[in-house]
Structure formats: C-alpha cells, structure tokens
N, C-alpha and C positions, 0 to 999 in steps of 0.2 A: 549187703547192706548193713550187716549184724557189725562187720570189720568198721565200718565209717562211725558208727554210735560209738562203739568201743573205745575209740580215738578219742572222742570228745569227752574233756572232763566231766564225768556226771557227777552231780552234789551227792551231798550225803543222804539230803532229803528225797533225791530221785530214785538213789538206792534202796532207801528203807520202803518207799512207797512200792517199789518192784517187788521186794520180799515181804510187803504187806499182802500184795493182789495174788502172790504164787501161795503163801500161806493160808489165804482166806478161800481161794478157788478150790484147794486140794480137797478139805472135808466136803466143800458143797458139790462137787463131782465125784466124790468117792474115790478118789486117786491120791498118790503120796506127792510130795512139794518136787521130787526130781522129776517126776513124770509131767507134771504140770509144765514145770521150767522147759523140758525136752519138747512139749506141744507147743509152748509160746515163744520160745527162742530158736529152736533147731527146726521143727516142722512148719515154722510160719513165722512170720515176723511183727507178729502183735505184740511181743514184749519191746522190741527196739524201734518197731516201725509205728507204733501206737501209744502203747503204755506208757513209756519213757516221754515221747515227744509231746503227749497231752497232758501231762503231768500238772502242769498249771491249771488245769481245767477240771481234770479227774478229780484230783486230791480234796477239791472244794465239796464234792458229792458225797453223799452218804455210802457205808460199806455196802448196804444191799444194790444201791443203784450200780455202783462199780462192779461189784460180781455179776448182775444183771447185764451189765451193759457187755462186759468182757465175754460173757457165756454166749450171749446174742452175737458177737461178732465172731466167735469161734463156730458155732452152726453156720453162721452165713458162708463163712469160709471153707465150708465143709472138714472141720476137725471133729474128729471123734470122741465125743464130750459123753 
C-alpha cells in the first residue's frame, strides 16, 4: 500500500500535514518523531492509508481533534501507544 501512495504526487500541503501529525503525536505519546513515523508508516498503514488520503477532511479540524482521532485509531488497531 505504501508504494502506491508514494507513487502519487503528494502536495506540499499533504507532506506538511503528515509532518504536523508526526511532530504533534511525538510529545503527546512521549516518543520521538522517528518512532511515531515508524508506527504510522512501517508498522501500520495509518500514515498512507488514513492520514494522507483523509487530508482534505482532517486538516480542517483542530489539533486536539486530529491527535485524539489518530491516537484512537492507533489503539483500535492495537498499536502500542
């Protein structure tokens, strides 16, 4: 799945949003950004299967809502947070 998304031309807004999510999740979960990226992109499909495809909707929400939503999804998918 990741390869399919990576072949798509991501906009600078989508890339910035992905970075925003990773950088804000890191302190919220007490982990570093590299670890968060690994959890979202390598150990799950949340980054390329949810965050990027849902950018149009998610980026209109508050930071708190976005973080809560992603953390909830991580727990739902049994990702160690």
